[in-house]
VOPAGU-2260 file (C-alpha; in pm, 1 decimal, decimal comma):
REM VOPAGU-2260
SITE   aa  ch    i         X         Y         Z
SITE  MET   A    0       9,1   30947,5  -11312,6
SITE  ARG   A    1    -112,4   31128,0  -11004,2
SITE  GLU   A    2     197,6   31018,6  -10811,1
SITE  ILE   A    3     423,3   31160,1  -11083,7
SITE  LYS   A    4     240,6   31492,2  -11077,8
SITE  GLN   A    5     260,6   31517,7  -10697,7
SITE  ARG   A    6     628,8   31422,3  -10696,7
SITE  LEU   A    7     713,7   31680,3  -10964,1
SITE  GLU   A    8     511,5   31951,6  -10789,2
SITE  LYS   A    9     699,5   31884,0  -10466,6
SITE  GLY   A   10    1033,9   31901,3  -10650,7
SITE  VAL   A   11     937,5   32228,2  -10818,4
SITE  ALA   A   12     840,1   32375,8  -10480,9
SITE  VAL   A   13    1178,4   32281,9  -10332,4
SITE  LEU   A   14    1361,3   32427,0  -10633,4
SITE  ALA   A   15    1160,4   32750,1  -10599,7
SITE  ARG   A   16    1261,4   32777,1  -10232,7
SITE  LEU   A   17    1624,4   32722,2  -10327,8
SITE  GLU   A   18    1602,6   32997,2  -10588,8
SITE  GLN   A   19    1441,0   33232,2  -10339,0
SITE  ARG   A   20    1716,2   33159,2  -10086,5
SITE  ARG   A   21    1981,3   33227,3  -10353,3
SITE  GLN   A   22    1829,4   33566,3  -10417,9
SITE  GLU   A   23    1803,2   33646,7  -10047,4
SITE  THR   A   24    2164,7   33549,5   -9977,3
SITE  ARG   A   25    2296,5   33673,2  -10313,3
SITE  THR   A   26    2483,5   33345,8  -10340,3
SITE  PRO   A   27    2427,2   33194,8  -10686,8
SITE  LEU   A   28    2551,4   32847,4  -10590,5
SITE  TRP   A   29    2354,2   32818,0  -10266,7
SITE  GLY   A   30    2190,2   32472,8  -10265,4
SITE  TYR   A   31    2344,3   32374,5  -10598,6
SITE  GLU   A   32    2412,1   32018,2  -10485,5
SITE  THR   A   33    2055,4   31976,7  -10361,9
SITE  GLU   A   34    1919,8   32115,8  -10687,1
SITE  PHE   A   35    2137,8   31878,8  -10888,8
SITE  LEU   A   36    2027,0   31578,2  -10682,8
SITE  ILE   A   37    1657,3   31664,5  -10714,6
SITE  ILE   A   38    1674,5   31714,3  -11090,7
SITE  SER   A   39    1886,7   31406,0  -11160,3
SITE  HIS   A   40    1665,5   31190,5  -10937,5
SITE  GLU   A   41    1348,3   31311,7  -11107,7
SITE  LEU   A   42    1492,8   31252,8  -11454,6
SITE  ARG   A   43    1592,5   30896,5  -11362,3
SITE  GLN   A   44    1249,8   30837,8  -11208,6
SITE  LEU   A   45    1068,5   30975,9  -11514,8
SITE  GLU   A   46    1279,2   30756,6  -11740,2
SITE  SER   A   47    1188,7   30454,8  -11530,1
SITE  ASP   A   48     818,7   30546,6  -11530,6
SITE  ILE   A   49     815,8   30592,5  -11909,3
SITE  ILE   A   50     997,6   30265,0  -11971,5
SITE  ARG   A   51     758,3   30082,3  -11739,1
SITE  ASP   A   52     449,6   30232,1  -11909,5
SITE  PRO   A   53     533,4   30421,8  -12230,1
SITE  GLY   A   54     172,9   30482,9  -12334,7
SITE  ALA   A   55     153,3   30726,0  -12628,1
SITE  LEU   A   56     531,7   30774,4  -12625,1
SITE  GLU   A   57     603,2   30413,9  -12723,0
SITE  SER   A   58     637,2   30484,9  -13095,3
SITE  HIS   A   59     893,7   30758,7  -13022,0
SITE  LEU   A   60    1118,7   30561,8  -12786,5
SITE  VAL   A   61    1455,6   30428,5  -12888,1
SITE  ARG   A   62    1596,5   30177,2  -12645,2
SITE  LEU   A   63    1972,9   30177,4  -12620,8
SITE  PRO   A   64    2166,6   29905,1  -12443,9
SITE  ARG   A   65    2332,9   30021,4  -12124,9
SITE  ILE   A   66    2710,6   29982,3  -12120,6
SITE  PRO   A   67    2855,9   29909,9  -11776,5
SITE  PRO   A   68    3117,5   30172,2  -11674,3
SITE  SER   A   69    3383,1   29899,2  -11662,1
SITE  GLU   A   70    3331,4   29836,6  -12035,3
SITE  ALA   A   71    3289,7   30199,6  -12143,2
SITE  GLY   A   72    3661,8   30264,6  -12182,2
SITE  PRO   A   73    3884,2   30538,1  -12038,9
SITE  ASP   A   74    3746,4   30878,9  -11946,3
SITE  LEU   A   75    3840,2   31155,5  -12183,6
SITE  PRO   A   76    4001,6   31470,1  -12044,2
């Protein structure tokens, strides 16, 4: 749990610096890709951590089978 907290605190600090830089440069999309990567990585990591050890959340979890992209069908426009 301590590792999760430290990892999230580090991510929040990076996101705060990105937001500060956006305000300084007046460029709303400055660091957008980095922000997206940090958030998506943390969400995947949290999902993995919860699945590995659900604790009190276990009764609220619904496990869905993953469908490989090759079987998911065509992308919709």
